[in-house]
N, C-alpha and C positions, 0 to 999 in steps of 0.2 A: 632464738629470740622467744621471749616469754609472751610478748604481745604480738598478735597477728593483724588485727584490724580494730584498733581501739581509738575512740575519739572523746570519751568522757569517763569520769570517775568521781570518787569521793575520798577525801583525806580526812581521817579521824585523828584529831589532836586535842588533848586536854578536854575531853568530853564534849567536843563540838565537831560537827560534820561540815566540811568545806567542799562545795561542788567545784569541779575543775574541768577544764577542757584539756584534752590530752593530745600531744603531738609526739608520736613515737620517734625515738632516736636509736642510735647504735649502741651495742653492748648493754642492752637493758637499762638505758638511761633516758627515759622519756622526759619531755618538758611538760610541766603542769601550769596551766593558766587559771588563776583563781577568780571566781565570779564575785567573791566577797571583797569589797574595797577596804574593809576595816582590818587590815593586817599590818605587819611590821617586818623588818628584816629579822629573820629568825632561822635557826637550824632545828628541824624536827628530826630527832634521832630515833630510828627504829619505830617509826609511827606506822599505823595501819593505813594502807591505801587500797581501795577496792576499784579495780579497773573493769569497765563494761566493754568486753571484747565481743565484736559481732560474730566472731568465728568460734572462739573457745567458750564464751559465756562470761560468768562473773568470776573474776580472779582476785582472791583476797591475798594481800602481800604485806610484808614488812619492808619499809623503805627508809632511807635517809633522804630528807627533802630540805634543801637550802632555799629559803624564800628571800627574794629581793625584788626591787622595782623592775618592772618589765621595760627593757630598753626599746621595745616596739610601741610603747604607749606614746601618744594617743592614736597612732595608726591602728593599733589593736585596741579592743575595748577593755581588756583586762589591765589593771594598774599593777598587779602583783603577779609574779611568775615564780615557779619553783624548779630548781634543778634536782631531778629525782634519780636515785639509784635504787633499783630493786635488789634487795638483799636476800629475800626468802619468799617463796610461794607457800602460803599456809593452806589454801584450799582453792579448788576450782569447782564451781557449782554450775551445773547444767552444761557439761562439756558437750559441744555440738555433735561430735561423732556418735554419742550415745543417745541422741534425742531424735525421735521421729515426729513428723508433722502430718496431720491429715490434710489432704489437698484434693483437688479435682482438676487434673491436667490431661487434656486429650492431645496425644501426639501420634505421629505416624512412625511405626517401627518397620525395620527391614531386617529379615533374617539372613544369616550368613550360610544357612543350609543350602544345599543344591537347589537351584531354582530361584533363589533370592526373592522370596515372596514379601510383599509389603502389605501392611494392614494397620488399622487404627486401634489403639487401646487407651484406657483411662488410668492414669496413675492416681491412686487414692491415698497412698502413704509413701513418704520418702524420708531418707536420712542420707548421711554421707556414705553409708555402707551399701545402700541399695534401695529398691523400690518394691511396692506391691502394686500390681497392674491387673486390670480386669479387661477381658476381650472375648469376643465370640470365637476367636481363632484358636484352634488346638495347637499346643506347643509341646515340645519334648524336653525332658530334663537334660541339661547340658547344652541346650541350644543357645547360640549367641545372637543377640539382637543389637541393632544400632538405631539411635534416634538423635535428633537435633532439638535443642531447646535453649531459650534465653533465660537463665536463672538470675543473671546479673549483668546487665549492660550489653554483653556480647553473646551472640548465638554460638553454641559450642556443640561438637559431636560427642555423643556418649555411647559407650559399649557396655553391655551387661549380659550376664549368663543366667538362664533359668535354673533355679535351685530346687523348687518344689511347686506343686500345683494342687488346686482344690476346686470344688464347685462353689462359686461365690453365692452370697445371699440373693443376688439379683438373678441367678440362674445362669450367668455366664461363667467362663473359666477365670479363676483367680490364680495369679502366679507371683511367687516371691523371686526376685532377681537380685543378683549381686553385681555391683559395678566392677568392670574389668579394665585394668590399665588406666585408671582414672588419673588424669593429669593434675598437677598441683593447682593450676588455675581453675579447672573444673571442680575439684574438691572444695576450694575456697568459695566458689560461686554457690555451690549447693548448700554448704554450711551457713553462709550468709543468708541465703534464701529461707532455709528452715528457721533460722533464728528470727527473721523478720515476720514470717508467717505466725510463729508461736506468740511473738510479742503483740501482733495485731489481734490475735484471737483472745489473748488475756485482756487486752484493752477493751474489746467488745464485751467480754464477760463482765468486767467491772462496770461498764456503762449500763448494761442491762440490769445489774443488781442495784445500781444507783437509781434507776428509773422505777423500781418497784415501790 
């Protein structure tokens, strides 16, 4: 599946952008619900559709879109809907697995080393690949840690390995850790969390600039 967690997008047709609500379907054939009421029955061949996916990011595609009256109207607010078939992915911008977000999350870690020590650490950076964590606790390279956290709706267990360490700016120990045996649900939750954090940070930056 090309789309992982997508609910909105933009259809570009004849030099005009149409905002759409997206409902993912099977075989890369999502349904598009147009917010613009001024449409007509039409086939948009190989038109550009940009999907805003909460996990993958911004997915630019070429699609065939058949627009017709929405049989769910007026129960649904959109009068027009489009049957969409994704033909080609042109570009994926801001792929979530490559993006890190600055955060401030305090969690309790438990080591799998003999003695099973527990301690608190602060996650200051996170991606779907791993975390950067600050703690007064000395750790060893290769040490496996476990923690629980709710990144999206459900609290999940996470397992990670210490890859490297350094003295942090705060004077505490800073460690880079890689997620180990990350479940699909856990990976999806982290990517969605990172995407939302970055989106909120960008929104705040725009508001600050606008207030100057």
